[in-house]
C-alpha positions in Angstrom: 12.7 11.1 27.5 9.4 12.9 27.4 10.5 14.8 24.3 11.2 11.6 22.5 7.8 10.2 23.3 6.2 13.3 22.0 8.2 13.1 18.8 7.0 9.5 18.2 3.5 10.6 19.0 3.6 13.5 16.6 5.0 11.3 13.8 2.2 8.9 14.4 -0.3 11.7 14.1 1.2 13.0 10.8 1.3 9.5 9.4 -2.4 8.9 10.3 -3.3 12.3 8.7 -1.5 11.3 5.5 -3.3 7.9 5.4 -6.7 9.6 6.0 -5.9 12.1 3.2 -5.2 9.2 0.8 -8.3 7.4 2.0 -10.5 10.4 1.4 -9.1 11.4 -2.0 -8.1 8.2 -3.7 -10.8 5.6 -4.5 -8.1 3.1 -5.3 -7.0 3.0 -1.7 -10.6 2.0 -0.7 -10.4 -0.9 -3.2 -7.1 -2.0 -1.8 -8.5 -1.9 1.7 -11.5 -4.0 0.8 -9.2 -6.5 -1.0 -6.8 -6.6 2.0 -9.7 -7.2 4.4 -11.0 -10.1 2.2 -7.6 -11.6 1.8 -6.7 -11.2 5.5 -9.8 -13.3 6.3 -8.7 -15.9 3.8 -5.2 -15.9 5.2 -6.5 -16.7 8.7 -9.0 -19.3 7.4 -6.6 -21.3 5.3 -4.4 -23.9 6.9 -1.1 -22.1 6.3 2.0 -21.5 8.4 2.4 -18.4 10.5 5.2 -17.3 8.2 3.1 -17.7 5.1 0.3 -15.8 6.8 2.7 -13.0 7.9 4.1 -12.8 4.3 0.7 -12.4 2.8 -0.6 -9.8 5.3 2.7 -7.9 5.0 2.4 -7.9 1.2 -1.1 -6.3 1.5 0.2 -3.6 3.7 3.0 -2.9 1.3 0.5 -2.4 -1.4 -1.2 0.2 0.8 2.1 1.9 1.4 2.8 2.0 -2.3 -0.6 3.6 -2.9 0.2 6.3 -0.4 3.6 7.0 -2.0 1.9 7.1 -5.4 -0.5 9.7 -4.1 2.4 11.7 -2.7 4.1 11.7 -6.1 0.9 12.9 -7.7 0.4 15.7 -5.2 3.9 17.0 -5.7 3.7 16.8 -9.5 0.4 18.6 -9.5 1.6 21.2 -7.0 4.6 22.1 -9.3 2.2 22.8 -12.2 -0.7 21.7 -14.2 0.9 22.1 -17.6 1.2 18.9 -19.6 4.8 17.8 -19.3 6.5 14.5 -20.2 8.4 14.4 -16.9 5.2 14.9 -14.9 3.4 12.1 -16.8 6.4 9.8 -16.4 6.6 10.5 -12.6 2.9 9.7 -12.2 3.2 6.6 -14.4 6.2 5.4 -12.4 4.2 5.8 -9.1 1.4 3.8 -10.6 3.8 1.1 -11.8 5.1 0.8 -8.3 1.6 0.1 -7.0 1.0 -2.4 -9.8 4.3 -4.2 -9.2 3.7 -4.5 -5.4 0.3 -5.9 -6.1 1.7 -8.4 -8.7 4.3 -9.4 -6.0 1.5 -10.1 -3.5 -0.4 -12.0 -6.2 2.6 -14.2 -6.8 3.0 -14.9 -3.1 -0.7 -15.9 -3.0 -0.3 -18.2 -6.0 2.7 -19.9 -4.3 0.9 -20.4 -1.0 -2.2 -21.8 -2.7 -0.1 -24.0 -5.0 1.6 -25.3 -1.9 -1.7 -26.2 -0.3 -2.9 -28.0 -3.5 0.2 -30.0 -4.1 
């Protein structure tokens, strides 16, 4: 039992270290954090359901996760080599597209929730 608790604890430490690395090295994560903070306040101020609020907050967290995965892709590609290669560019572009698509998805959710409040 104690072994399992220590494994969960160690995984949490590794995850936190990864998040801190991304926060220190990727300016875009800081932008997403500021955006999430502002939108979280809005989500708690607006008269929306708990489900809508949860969806919007979860979406913001998913964007942060996508940014972390994009950074991981970039690190691995850069570690393999610094030569200009089509596959390396494509991998990095795909990671960036994943972040953009998650952000668009959250934007669509916000539009739907706001439209529901207006109509």
